[in-house]
C-alpha positions as CSV (number, residue, x, y, z in Angstrom):
1,X,13.6,-31.3,13.5
2,X,10.8,-33.0,12.7
3,X,9.4,-32.3,8.8
4,X,6.7,-33.1,6.9
5,X,7.6,-35.3,4.3
6,X,5.8,-32.9,1.7
7,X,4.2,-30.0,1.6
8,X,0.7,-30.0,2.4
9,X,-1.8,-28.8,0.6
10,X,-5.9,-29.2,0.3
11,X,-8.2,-28.0,-2.9
12,X,-10.7,-25.0,-2.3
13,X,-11.4,-24.0,-5.4
14,X,-11.9,-24.8,-9.5
15,X,-12.0,-22.0,-11.4
16,X,-12.6,-21.2,-14.7
17,X,-13.1,-18.2,-17.6
18,X,-11.5,-16.0,-15.0
19,X,-8.9,-14.2,-17.6
20,X,-6.9,-11.0,-17.9
21,X,-10.1,-9.4,-19.1
22,X,-10.2,-7.9,-15.6
23,X,-9.3,-5.2,-16.9
24,X,-8.9,-3.0,-14.1
25,X,-7.7,1.1,-14.5
26,X,-4.7,0.5,-11.6
27,X,-3.5,-2.5,-12.6
28,X,0.0,-0.9,-13.4
29,X,0.4,0.6,-9.5
30,X,2.1,-1.1,-7.2
31,X,-0.1,-2.8,-4.3
32,X,-1.2,-0.3,-1.6
33,X,-1.1,-3.4,0.9
34,X,2.2,-4.6,3.2
35,X,4.0,-6.9,1.2
36,X,5.8,-10.6,1.8
37,X,5.2,-11.8,4.9
38,X,2.7,-9.2,6.1
39,X,0.5,-10.0,8.9
40,X,-2.1,-7.5,10.7
41,X,0.3,-5.9,13.2
42,X,0.5,-8.5,16.3
43,X,3.2,-8.5,19.3
44,X,5.4,-11.7,18.4
45,X,6.0,-13.5,21.4
46,X,7.4,-16.7,23.1
47,X,4.5,-19.2,22.0
48,X,4.5,-21.7,19.2
49,X,1.2,-20.6,18.8
50,X,1.3,-19.7,14.7
51,X,-0.8,-16.5,14.6
52,X,-2.5,-14.1,16.7
53,X,-6.4,-13.6,16.4
54,X,-6.9,-11.2,13.6
55,X,-7.3,-7.4,14.6
56,X,-11.2,-6.1,13.2
57,X,-10.6,-3.6,10.3
58,X,-12.5,-0.9,9.9
59,X,-10.6,0.3,6.5
60,X,-12.5,-0.9,3.6
61,X,-9.9,-3.5,1.8
62,X,-8.1,-2.7,-1.7
63,X,-7.4,-4.9,-4.6
64,X,-4.0,-6.2,-5.0
65,X,-2.1,-4.3,-7.8
66,X,0.7,-6.4,-9.0
67,X,4.1,-3.7,-9.1
68,X,5.1,-2.1,-12.4
69,X,8.4,-4.0,-12.1
70,X,6.6,-7.8,-12.6
71,X,7.5,-10.1,-15.2
72,X,3.9,-10.8,-15.9
73,X,1.9,-8.6,-13.3
74,X,-1.5,-9.7,-15.8
75,X,-0.5,-13.1,-14.5
76,X,-0.5,-12.2,-10.8
77,X,-3.5,-9.9,-11.2
78,X,-5.2,-12.5,-12.2
79,X,-4.2,-14.9,-9.6
80,X,-5.0,-12.1,-7.1
81,X,-8.6,-11.9,-8.4
82,X,-9.5,-15.5,-7.9
83,X,-8.8,-15.4,-3.8
84,X,-10.0,-12.4,-3.3
85,X,-13.2,-13.8,-4.6
86,X,-12.9,-16.6,-1.8
87,X,-15.6,-16.0,0.7
88,X,-13.1,-16.4,3.8
89,X,-10.4,-13.9,2.5
90,X,-10.8,-10.3,3.6
91,X,-7.5,-8.9,1.6
92,X,-4.5,-10.4,-1.0
93,X,-1.5,-8.7,0.4
94,X,1.5,-10.5,-1.7
95,X,1.9,-12.3,-4.8
96,X,5.1,-14.5,-6.2
97,X,5.8,-17.0,-9.0
98,X,6.4,-20.2,-7.4
99,X,6.6,-21.2,-11.3
100,X,6.7,-19.1,-14.6
101,X,6.9,-21.1,-17.7
102,X,4.4,-19.5,-20.3
103,X,1.7,-20.8,-20.9
104,X,1.3,-22.1,-17.6
105,X,2.5,-20.7,-13.8
106,X,2.0,-21.6,-10.4
107,X,1.5,-18.2,-8.4
108,X,2.0,-17.9,-4.7
109,X,-1.0,-15.5,-3.1
110,X,-1.1,-14.5,0.8
111,X,-4.1,-13.2,2.2
112,X,-5.4,-12.3,5.1
113,X,-8.9,-13.7,6.2
114,X,-12.1,-12.3,7.4
115,X,-12.6,-12.1,11.1
116,X,-13.6,-15.6,12.8
117,X,-12.0,-17.5,10.2
118,X,-11.1,-20.8,12.0
119,X,-9.3,-19.1,14.2
120,X,-6.5,-17.9,12.4
121,X,-5.9,-14.8,10.4
122,X,-4.6,-15.8,7.0
123,X,-3.2,-18.5,5.1
124,X,-1.0,-18.9,1.5
125,X,-2.6,-19.9,-2.2
126,X,-0.9,-21.9,-4.6
127,X,-2.8,-20.3,-7.5
128,X,-2.2,-22.3,-11.1
129,X,-3.6,-21.1,-14.3
130,X,-2.7,-20.9,-17.8
131,X,-2.4,-19.1,-21.0
132,X,-4.0,-21.4,-24.1
133,X,-5.6,-18.7,-26.1
134,X,-3.8,-15.2,-25.2
135,X,-5.5,-14.4,-21.9
136,X,-4.5,-16.1,-18.3
137,X,-7.6,-18.6,-16.9
138,X,-6.8,-19.8,-13.5
139,X,-7.4,-23.6,-13.6
140,X,-6.9,-24.6,-9.4
141,X,-6.3,-22.0,-6.0
142,X,-5.0,-24.6,-3.3
143,X,-4.4,-23.4,0.0
144,X,-1.9,-24.1,2.9
145,X,-2.8,-26.9,5.6
146,X,-0.6,-25.0,8.5
147,X,0.8,-27.8,10.7
148,X,-0.2,-28.4,14.1
149,X,2.1,-26.3,16.6
150,X,4.7,-27.5,18.9
151,X,3.1,-27.6,22.4
152,X,7.2,-26.8,24.1
153,X,9.3,-25.5,21.5
154,X,12.7,-25.6,21.2
155,X,14.5,-21.7,21.9
156,X,15.6,-21.4,18.5
157,X,12.1,-21.7,17.1
158,X,11.1,-19.4,20.2
159,X,14.0,-16.8,18.6
160,X,12.6,-17.0,15.7
161,X,9.0,-16.6,16.5
162,X,9.6,-13.8,18.4
163,X,11.9,-11.8,16.7
164,X,10.0,-8.6,14.8
165,X,12.7,-8.2,12.0
166,X,11.2,-11.4,10.4
167,X,8.2,-11.0,9.7
168,X,6.6,-15.0,8.4
169,X,3.2,-15.4,6.5
170,X,0.7,-16.5,8.3
171,X,1.6,-20.3,7.0
172,X,4.9,-20.1,7.4
173,X,4.2,-18.9,11.1
174,X,2.5,-22.1,11.4
175,X,5.0,-24.1,9.8
176,X,8.2,-22.7,12.4
177,X,5.6,-22.8,15.2
178,X,5.5,-26.5,14.1
179,X,9.0,-27.7,14.6
180,X,8.7,-28.2,10.6
181,X,11.8,-26.0,9.4
182,X,15.3,-26.9,9.5
183,X,17.3,-25.7,12.4
184,X,20.0,-24.0,9.7
185,X,17.0,-22.4,8.0
186,X,15.9,-20.7,11.4
187,X,19.7,-19.9,11.9
188,X,20.4,-18.5,8.5
189,X,17.1,-16.6,8.9
190,X,18.3,-15.0,12.6
191,X,21.8,-13.9,10.8
192,X,19.9,-12.5,8.6
193,X,17.6,-10.3,10.2
194,X,20.5,-9.2,12.5
195,X,21.3,-7.1,9.2
196,X,18.2,-6.4,8.1
197,X,14.2,-6.8,8.4
198,X,13.0,-9.6,6.2
199,X,9.6,-10.7,4.4
200,X,9.6,-14.4,4.0
201,X,7.0,-15.0,2.1
202,X,7.2,-19.2,1.8
203,X,9.0,-21.8,3.9
204,X,7.1,-25.0,4.0
205,X,3.5,-24.5,3.5
206,X,1.6,-24.0,0.1
207,X,5.1,-24.9,-2.0
208,X,5.0,-27.2,-4.8
209,X,6.7,-30.7,-3.6
210,X,9.1,-30.2,-7.0
211,X,10.4,-27.0,-8.6
212,X,7.7,-25.7,-11.5
213,X,7.8,-27.7,-14.7
214,X,10.8,-30.7,-13.6
215,X,10.4,-33.4,-11.6
216,X,13.3,-32.4,-9.1
217,X,12.1,-32.1,-5.6
218,X,12.3,-28.7,-4.1
219,X,14.1,-28.2,-1.1
220,X,11.0,-26.5,0.5
221,X,8.4,-29.0,1.7
222,X,11.4,-31.1,3.7
223,X,12.3,-27.3,5.7
224,X,15.5,-26.6,3.8
225,X,14.8,-23.3,2.2
226,X,13.0,-19.8,2.7
227,X,11.9,-17.5,0.4
228,X,12.1,-13.4,1.2
229,X,10.2,-11.0,-0.5
230,X,11.2,-7.7,0.9
231,X,13.6,-6.5,2.5
232,X,13.4,-3.5,4.9
233,X,9.9,-2.9,3.7
234,X,10.8,-3.0,-0.2
235,X,9.9,-5.4,-2.4
236,X,12.6,-7.5,-3.9
237,X,10.8,-6.8,-7.8
238,X,11.8,-2.9,-7.2
239,X,14.9,-2.4,-8.8
240,X,15.1,0.5,-6.8
241,X,16.1,-2.4,-3.7
242,X,18.8,-3.9,-6.2
243,X,21.2,-3.1,-4.1
244,X,19.7,-4.3,-0.9
245,X,19.4,-7.3,-2.7
246,X,22.5,-8.6,-3.5
247,X,23.4,-7.9,-0.3
248,X,21.0,-9.9,1.6
249,X,21.9,-12.7,-1.7
250,X,25.8,-12.6,-0.1
251,X,24.7,-12.5,3.2
252,X,22.6,-15.9,2.7
253,X,25.5,-17.2,1.1
254,X,27.6,-16.5,4.5
255,X,25.5,-18.6,6.6
256,X,25.7,-21.6,4.6
257,X,23.3,-21.8,2.1
258,X,23.9,-23.6,-1.3
259,X,21.4,-22.6,-3.6
260,X,21.2,-18.7,-3.6
261,X,18.6,-17.3,-6.4
262,X,17.0,-13.7,-7.3
263,X,16.8,-11.0,-9.8
264,X,20.2,-11.2,-10.3
265,X,22.9,-14.1,-11.0
266,X,25.6,-12.8,-9.3
267,X,28.5,-15.3,-10.3
268,X,27.3,-15.3,-13.5
269,X,26.6,-19.2,-14.1
270,X,28.6,-20.1,-11.0
271,X,27.2,-22.9,-8.6
272,X,26.3,-20.6,-5.8
273,X,23.7,-18.5,-7.2
274,X,21.1,-18.2,-10.1
275,X,18.6,-16.5,-11.5
276,X,15.5,-16.7,-13.8
277,X,12.4,-15.1,-14.8
278,X,10.6,-17.5,-11.9
279,X,13.4,-15.4,-9.3
280,X,13.2,-12.0,-10.4
281,X,10.0,-11.4,-7.5
282,X,12.4,-13.1,-4.7
283,X,15.7,-14.5,-2.6
284,X,15.5,-18.4,-2.5
285,X,17.9,-19.3,0.2
286,X,18.4,-23.2,-0.1
287,X,20.4,-25.7,2.5
288,X,21.4,-29.0,0.9
289,X,20.3,-30.7,4.0
């Protein structure tokens, strides 16, 4: 499979002074939006087109609310508000930690666009926040730069794109359609989808090149990893989904993944599984390439 050399992103906004003074009364309630990998209702097709045109929305968009079990819901809310303020954005649908190392954090924010933005339905943002004096502040907001779809995608790519149990975000769908995601990753997603609906939150686009806070290259930019933010419609961060999360983590190792992270370290410090604060809200599935 062809791969891009790095996670390609373009900066779109630099904000200062957006902090936790944003005192939403609903800050502790979970978001009412559709969660990881959510896209507007569409019928997956055999086409390599990464998205279908967004349907006209009649309901007023709601502001994003982090789940009560989040490790730091305030940081996520601040990141979501920065993306909601962008003119092209209709609604934030999901957030996830790319990296959480206070006083700094990198937060994934998925959003749907208003109708007619470049013919795309939405994208993923990498929002960098920092906390110098108590309140989280937004430093940068960087949008994914989706790759061009293949004119003639492989049968494996087509299978993933048309599988309605693999729910892809706008940017992730573009990564698959471009042929940039390794075949092992595609086969792994298909295998998990035989047992559960998986909400994929990120593949390549928008993911930081290096593991946050280190100089180690992430497996995401080269197409060797994917993250799962929801399983059968339940957010991974939800403690009530712990059994589902454990099952999916174990299934992922059965697909050949040598690097599986999540809310719980299933082998207690062994080499197969890992856990940290960053992975309390998603399952990371990585392959050695």
